[in-house]
C-alpha positions in Angstrom: 3.4 26.5 50.5 6.1 26.1 47.9 5.2 22.6 46.6 1.2 23.1 46.1 2.9 26.3 43.7 4.8 23.6 41.6 2.0 21.5 41.4 0.3 24.2 40.1 2.6 25.8 37.8 2.9 22.0 36.4 -1.1 21.9 35.8 -1.2 24.7 34.3 1.9 24.2 31.6 0.0 20.7 31.2 -2.9 22.2 30.0 -1.6 24.9 28.3 0.9 22.6 26.3 -2.3 20.4 25.4 -3.8 23.5 23.7 -1.7 23.9 21.5 -2.3 23.8 18.1 -0.8 20.6 16.3 1.1 20.8 13.1 -0.4 18.3 10.4 1.0 17.4 6.6 -1.2 17.2 4.5 -0.2 16.2 0.7 -2.0 18.6 -1.6 0.0 17.6 -4.6 -2.0 17.1 -7.7 -0.7 13.6 -9.8 0.4 15.3 -13.5 0.2 13.5 -16.4 2.6 15.4 -18.9 2.5 12.8 -22.1 1.4 9.4 -23.3 3.6 7.7 -25.8 1.5 5.5 -28.1 3.0 1.8 -29.7 3.0 1.3 -32.9 2.0 -3.0 -32.7 -0.7 -3.8 -29.9 0.8 -5.4 -27.5 3.2 -2.8 -26.8 4.3 0.0 -24.2 2.9 3.0 -23.7 4.7 5.4 -21.5 3.4 7.4 -19.1 5.5 10.9 -18.6 4.2 13.2 -15.3 4.8 14.4 -12.2 4.1 12.6 -8.6 3.1 9.5 -9.4 5.1 8.3 -6.4 6.4 4.9 -5.4 3.7 2.6 -7.0 3.7 0.8 -4.0 2.2 2.8 -1.4 -1.5 2.0 0.1 -0.9 -1.5 -2.7 -2.8 -1.4 -6.3 -6.1 0.2 -5.6 -4.2 3.4 -4.2 -1.8 2.7 -7.5 -2.7 1.9 -10.8 -3.4 2.9 -14.5 -6.9 3.1 -16.7 -6.7 2.8 -20.2 -9.9 4.2 -22.3 -11.9 5.7 -19.7 -14.7 8.4 -21.1 -13.2 12.1 -20.4 -14.5 12.2 -16.9 -12.2 9.1 -16.2 -15.2 6.6 -15.7 -14.7 3.3 -17.2 -12.0 2.2 -18.7 -9.8 -1.1 -17.2 -6.4 -1.2 -15.2 -3.4 -1.5 -17.6 -1.1 -3.9 -16.8 2.1 -1.8 -15.2 5.5 -2.8 -16.4 7.8 -0.5 -14.4 6.4 3.0 -12.1 9.0 5.3 -10.8 7.7 8.8 -9.4 8.0 10.8 -13.0 7.6 7.9 -15.7 4.9 4.6 -15.8 5.8 1.6 -18.6 2.6 -0.5 -18.9 1.6 -3.2 -21.6 -1.1 -2.3 -24.4 -3.8 -3.9 -24.0 -4.8 -6.9 -27.2 -8.0 -5.2 -28.0 -6.6 -1.2 -28.3 -9.4 1.4 -29.5 -9.3 4.5 -28.1 -10.4 6.8 -25.0 -8.8 8.5 -22.1 -5.5 7.6 -20.1 -5.2 8.2 -15.9 -3.4 7.8 -13.6 -4.5 7.3 -9.8 -1.4 7.2 -7.2 -1.7 6.9 -3.4 -5.5 7.2 -4.6 -5.1 10.7 -5.9 -6.5 10.7 -9.9 -4.0 12.7 -13.1 -4.9 15.0 -14.9 -6.6 12.2 -18.2 -4.6 12.7 -22.0 -6.6 10.8 -25.0 -4.9 7.9 -26.1 -5.2 6.0 -29.8 -4.4 2.3 -29.3 -3.3 0.4 -32.4 
């Protein structure tokens, strides 16, 4: 009888354990672009400063890149050549074509706010 009671308690414990909610971690941190310095010459470096850029490697190039020359909504533009990527600073090479537009950082698949950027 004791064995039957222990088995029943074990089954009840297993069912109760499987019904408990599991914690899940969700990243809701917005990638924030604070400033963008413009180079004085074509092909110079652009320095972007902000928060939550990540390491630039997690997720590969598709999840981590910089878009230059986009419109205010973030569409269009071209991917930039990144020289250095840290969680708060990105250095990239300004394209030779120059022009006006907006700059956006995509980090971990999340797109930042945009800043206007006028290249020489």
